[in-house]
C-alpha positions in Angstrom: 18.0 84.7 -20.6 16.6 81.2 -21.1 18.7 78.2 -22.9 18.0 76.9 -25.8 17.0 73.7 -26.2 19.6 71.1 -26.8 18.7 68.8 -29.8 21.4 65.8 -30.8 21.7 64.5 -34.3 22.9 61.3 -35.0 24.1 60.8 -39.1 26.3 60.9 -41.6 28.9 63.6 -42.3 28.3 65.4 -45.8 31.4 67.7 -46.4 29.5 69.8 -49.2 27.2 70.8 -46.1 23.9 70.2 -47.9 22.7 66.7 -46.3 23.6 64.8 -43.0 24.6 66.6 -39.7 25.7 69.6 -41.3 22.3 70.5 -42.6 20.7 69.0 -39.4 22.9 71.5 -37.2 21.7 74.6 -39.5 17.9 73.5 -39.4 18.4 73.1 -35.6 20.0 76.5 -34.9 17.4 78.3 -37.5 14.5 76.7 -35.5 16.3 78.3 -32.4 17.6 74.9 -30.8 21.3 74.2 -29.7 22.5 71.3 -32.2 25.0 68.4 -31.0 26.4 66.1 -33.3 27.6 62.4 -33.8 28.8 61.0 -36.7 28.1 57.8 -37.8 29.7 57.6 -41.3 31.8 59.9 -43.0 31.2 60.5 -46.9 32.8 61.6 -49.8 29.9 63.7 -51.7 29.1 66.7 -53.3 26.1 68.2 -55.2 26.5 65.7 -57.9 26.7 62.6 -56.8 28.2 60.2 -53.7 31.5 58.6 -54.2 32.4 56.8 -51.1 30.6 56.0 -47.5 32.7 55.1 -44.9 31.1 53.9 -41.3 32.8 54.9 -38.3 33.8 52.0 -36.1 31.3 51.1 -32.9 33.9 51.7 -30.7 34.1 55.7 -31.9 30.1 55.9 -32.3 30.1 54.7 -28.5 32.7 57.1 -26.8 31.1 60.0 -29.1 27.7 59.0 -27.4 29.1 58.6 -23.9 30.5 62.3 -24.3 27.7 64.1 -25.6 25.4 62.5 -23.0 27.1 62.5 -20.2 27.6 66.5 -20.6 24.1 67.6 -21.9 20.9 67.5 -20.8 19.5 66.1 -24.6 15.9 67.8 -25.4 15.6 65.7 -28.5 17.3 63.2 -30.7 17.1 63.4 -34.7 18.4 60.0 -35.9 19.4 59.8 -39.7 21.8 57.9 -41.5 22.8 54.5 -39.7 25.0 52.6 -42.2 25.4 49.1 -40.9 23.9 46.8 -37.9 26.6 48.1 -35.7 25.7 51.5 -35.8 22.1 50.5 -35.2 22.9 48.8 -32.2 24.8 50.9 -30.6 22.6 53.5 -30.8 19.7 51.6 -29.6 21.5 50.2 -26.7 22.6 54.1 -25.7 18.6 54.7 -26.0 17.6 51.5 -23.9 19.9 52.9 -20.9 17.0 55.4 -19.9 19.2 58.4 -19.5 17.8 59.6 -22.7 14.1 60.4 -22.0 12.9 62.9 -24.8 11.5 62.8 -28.4 13.1 60.7 -30.6 12.7 61.4 -34.8 14.0 58.5 -37.1 14.7 59.8 -40.7 15.6 56.3 -42.2 18.0 57.5 -44.5 18.7 54.7 -47.4 20.0 56.2 -50.4 21.2 59.7 -51.3 19.3 61.8 -53.9 22.0 61.1 -56.6 20.0 57.1 -56.1 23.4 56.0 -54.3 22.7 53.4 -51.5 23.9 54.4 -48.2 23.1 51.4 -46.2 24.3 47.8 -45.5 21.3 45.0 -46.6 20.8 43.9 -43.3 19.9 47.5 -41.6 16.4 47.4 -42.2 15.9 44.5 -39.8 17.9 46.3 -37.2 15.8 49.5 -37.8 12.3 47.8 -37.5 13.2 45.5 -34.6 15.5 47.4 -32.4 14.9 51.1 -33.3 11.5 51.9 -34.1 9.9 51.0 -30.2 12.5 54.0 -29.2 10.8 56.5 -31.9 8.5 59.1 -31.3 8.3 59.7 -34.8 9.4 58.4 -38.5 9.5 60.4 -41.1 10.1 57.9 -44.4 9.8 59.4 -47.8 7.7 57.2 -50.7 10.6 55.2 -51.8 12.0 54.6 -47.7 8.0 53.9 -47.0 8.0 51.4 -50.0 10.9 49.5 -48.5 10.1 49.2 -44.9 6.4 47.8 -45.9 7.1 46.2 -48.9 3.7 47.8 -50.3 3.2 50.0 -53.3 2.7 53.6 -52.8 1.1 55.6 -55.6 -1.8 57.5 -54.1 -2.6 59.2 -50.8 -4.4 56.2 -49.5 -1.5 54.1 -50.4 0.7 56.4 -48.0 -2.1 56.3 -45.3 -2.0 52.0 -45.4 1.6 52.5 -45.5 1.7 54.5 -42.6 -0.9 52.6 -40.1 1.3 49.8 -41.0 4.3 51.2 -39.7 2.4 52.4 -36.6 1.2 48.8 -36.3 5.0 47.7 -36.7 5.5 49.7 -33.2 6.2 53.5 -34.1 4.4 56.2 -32.0 3.8 58.8 -35.2 4.6 58.3 -38.9 5.1 61.3 -41.4 5.0 59.5 -45.3 6.7 62.4 -47.0 4.6 62.9 -50.3 7.5 64.6 -52.5 7.2 61.8 -54.7 3.9 60.8 -54.9 2.7 60.1 -58.5 -0.9 61.3 -58.2 -0.8 64.2 -55.5 2.9 65.3 -55.5 3.8 67.0 -52.4 1.0 66.0 -50.0 2.3 64.3 -46.8 0.5 61.8 -44.6 0.8 61.6 -40.4 -0.7 58.6 -39.0 -0.7 57.9 -35.5 -2.8 55.5 -33.0 -6.0 57.2 -33.4 -5.8 58.1 -37.5 -4.3 60.1 -39.5 -4.0 63.5 -41.3 -3.0 64.8 -44.6 -1.2 68.1 -45.0 -1.1 69.6 -48.5 1.8 71.6 -49.4 1.4 75.5 -48.9 3.0 76.1 -52.5 4.2 73.9 -55.2 7.5 74.3 -56.3 9.1 72.9 -59.4 12.5 73.3 -57.7 14.0 71.6 -54.9 17.3 71.7 -52.8 19.7 69.1 -51.1 18.9 67.7 -47.9 15.3 69.1 -47.4 14.2 65.6 -45.3 17.3 66.3 -43.0 15.9 69.6 -42.3 12.5 68.4 -41.7 13.2 65.7 -39.6 15.8 68.1 -37.5 13.2 70.9 -37.2 10.7 68.6 -35.9 13.2 67.1 -33.3 13.8 71.0 -32.4 10.1 71.5 -32.4 9.3 68.8 -30.0 12.0 69.7 -27.7 10.9 72.9 -27.2 7.3 71.5 -26.0 5.2 71.8 -28.9 2.7 69.0 -29.8 3.3 66.6 -32.8 0.9 68.7 -34.9 2.6 72.3 -34.3 5.6 70.6 -35.0 4.7 69.3 -38.3 3.2 71.9 -39.6 6.0 74.5 -38.4 9.0 72.3 -39.8 6.5 72.4 -43.4 6.8 75.9 -43.2 10.5 75.9 -42.4 11.2 73.9 -45.3 9.2 75.4 -48.3 11.1 78.9 -46.9 14.8 76.8 -47.2 13.2 75.9 -50.5 12.8 79.4 -51.8 16.0 80.2 -50.8 18.1 78.4 -52.5 21.5 78.7 -55.1 23.3 76.6 -57.2 26.8 77.0 -55.2 28.0 73.5 -56.7 27.4 72.2 -60.3 24.6 69.6 -59.2 21.6 69.8 -57.0 21.0 73.9 -55.6 21.6 74.3 -51.9 19.0 76.2 -49.3 21.2 79.8 -48.1 18.3 80.3 -45.7 19.6 82.4 -42.7 23.2 83.4 -44.5 23.2 87.2 -44.5 25.2 88.7 -47.6 
């Protein structure tokens, strides 16, 4: 029996299971991969709001990385919440050792769905200067792409320009997620060195679930670990997220959660 691909997720821990490393791990498993998880911050949150974010120490983060990387052959990496510069530096130092030669998907998490800011103000420079050169793909939403490029994004054309700007800044591929586009809600824009492509949603759903950004980027990482092309990985992952949104329940009092893959 062929063993599954090993996908390492690096990000925050959400005890409610809707986002962060728990959501990443579910997405990786549902896409046929084996998840390993490294925690950059412990959060106190639920389906309604984020109450507190506590970054782990750089020493603990370094030990987590060492233990996992020393034992597993990592086939892909998904990076989510990096709450401070120390976390950015620790992760990029490991990426720079040459031991992790695999696709790296960066989901530049900045704010929770509730609007709570999750990162220190000085993290962005570290992301762009030190992390982006290691990224195979970056998956910002409209608000994140706006922050990273200092560009107003209202249309698909704006999203293309923002994506091209991030490619020019050193990222090999950029997927600007269009779920919050004013003019064309739901169309994603994939930019790369040779050009760009747009992906319209297969269906327009009025409702959403928590953690769709986490699940999309983790699914893409898993598909890349399985040697799919970037285009195949994106399309397959968009279909996966659509299924996740379609299988949702209000388990808490706030935003619904996906129950995809749970047998009842």
